[in-house]
N, C-alpha and C positions, 0 to 999 in steps of 0.2 A: 501944640510943643502941652495940651490936653489930651489931644487925642491921643496921641501917643501912646502920655502916661494911663488913664483908662486900657487902653488898649493888650500892656502891657499884664496889666494888671490882670485884666481877665484873661489874658492867656495865660498867666500863671494856676489861675484860678481854676479854668479847662483843666490841666495837669495834673492836679493834686486831686480832683476826683476822678479822673480817670486812672488816676494812679489805688484812690482809695478802693472804686471797682472792680479795678486787675488785682488785687493783695485780697481785698474781701476782707468777711468783717472780722473781730476776732484780735488784727493786727492797732497795735494800737492801743489793743482795749482789751479792759478782758472781760471776756464769758464763760459767765458761770455758768457750769456746766449740768441740765439737767434731767435727773436719775426716773429713770422710769421705776412706775410701779407695779409692786406683788402681791401676784392676787391673790388671797388668801383666801379660807373658807369655814366654815365653824358655827358652833353651838353660843349663846352668850350667857357670861357669865357673872357680868355687874362691871356696874361702872357707876363710876369713886371721881362724880363731880367735881367736889372740893379738888385731887388732887387733876382732874382732867387726862383723865385716863379712863382708859375700855382695858374687860381681858374675856374674851373666848378658849373655849375646848378648844384644838386646832383640830381642819377635820379632813382638809387638804392645803399641804405649808403650797405649794404653788414653787416659784421659781426660786435655785439657794440667793442667794446677796450676797455684794460682794464681800461683806462685813461678817465676817466668822460668828460674830458672838450674837447678829438676826434670827439666827436659824433659828429655822421652829419644827420640832417634834412633834405629827400625826399622832395623836391620845393623850395630847398635853396642854396646860395654859398657857395663854403667853397675855403680856400686856400692849400695848397700845398707846399711846399721847392720840388726844384728839382737842382739836382747839370746836366747839358748839358756835362759835360766835363770830365775828366780823366779817371782814370785805373776802367773795366769793372763790376771792382765787387762794389767800391761806388762811379756810379756815375746813375741816373737816363737811363735808356733805353726808345726806342722810336721805334716805331715798326711801318709802314704801311702795312696790312697784312704780317704779320708773318717778314716782311724787313727791314731792320736797314736804322731810320729814322732822320729824324731832326727837333725839339722842337721847331723850325720856322717855319716848313711844317704844326702846328699845323695852320687849317683852324674857326673864326667865326662859331659855332654852327655845330662841327667838334663830332657826337661822337667817346665818349673814356672809351676806363675799365682802373681804374688805378687798384696798384699795391703800398698798400703802411702801413708807422708803423710809430710807435711813434717818432720823428727822436731823434736821439743820443745829438746835441747837449743842443738842447731845449725840452724836455717831451711834453710842453703843444702846440709843433704844428708837422702836418702833416709831410713825408718826401716822397715823390714819389719812389720807390725805378720804378717801371715798368708802361711804361700809351702806353698801344695798340691802336692805331688809326683802325677807324670802316668805311669797304666804305655803303659809300647809297644803297639803294639801283639803283639809278642811275648811280650815279659810277661807276657800280660792271657792266651795261650795257652797259653804253660806253666803259666798258677798253675791256667787250669781243668782243663788235663790234671793236672794233679796232684790237683785235688781229686779228682773223675771217679774216677783211680787211687784215692785214698784209701775216697772212696765202695765202693767195686766191691769193695774190699781190710773191710769193714768186713759186706760181705753187706749194703746197702741196695741197689742197681745190680745186674743178673742182667748178665752180656757178652751 
């Protein structure tokens, strides 16, 4: 009698599992829609640490956002909310030449590439998920020259 009961429970669980697999994700469970980031390029204008906002002058606006209030215009200033601290999954990550950097390291006039979405708490505000700082030609040349000098000093290169 106990064996029949265990078999019927097992069969019932298998049927539920099969139904869940066939119906797919999102059945009976609310699935959050993850919006795609919009890539925008511009020059750094300012950062307000208190308000946690970053302002840029837009050079290349990227794709049109679904919310028309978030639309960008080339040559105009745009403000983005940022979260400089916290989990990797929730904060705004900042990189310089592919390496992690601090948001306070951004200099006035620095060329930036921002990946942003509509802010979860305010749909009429932009949230920058990622900020890439791009080195200018002069900065790249100076960095490469310093690397060459360091290699020569270490004896790895001949004059």
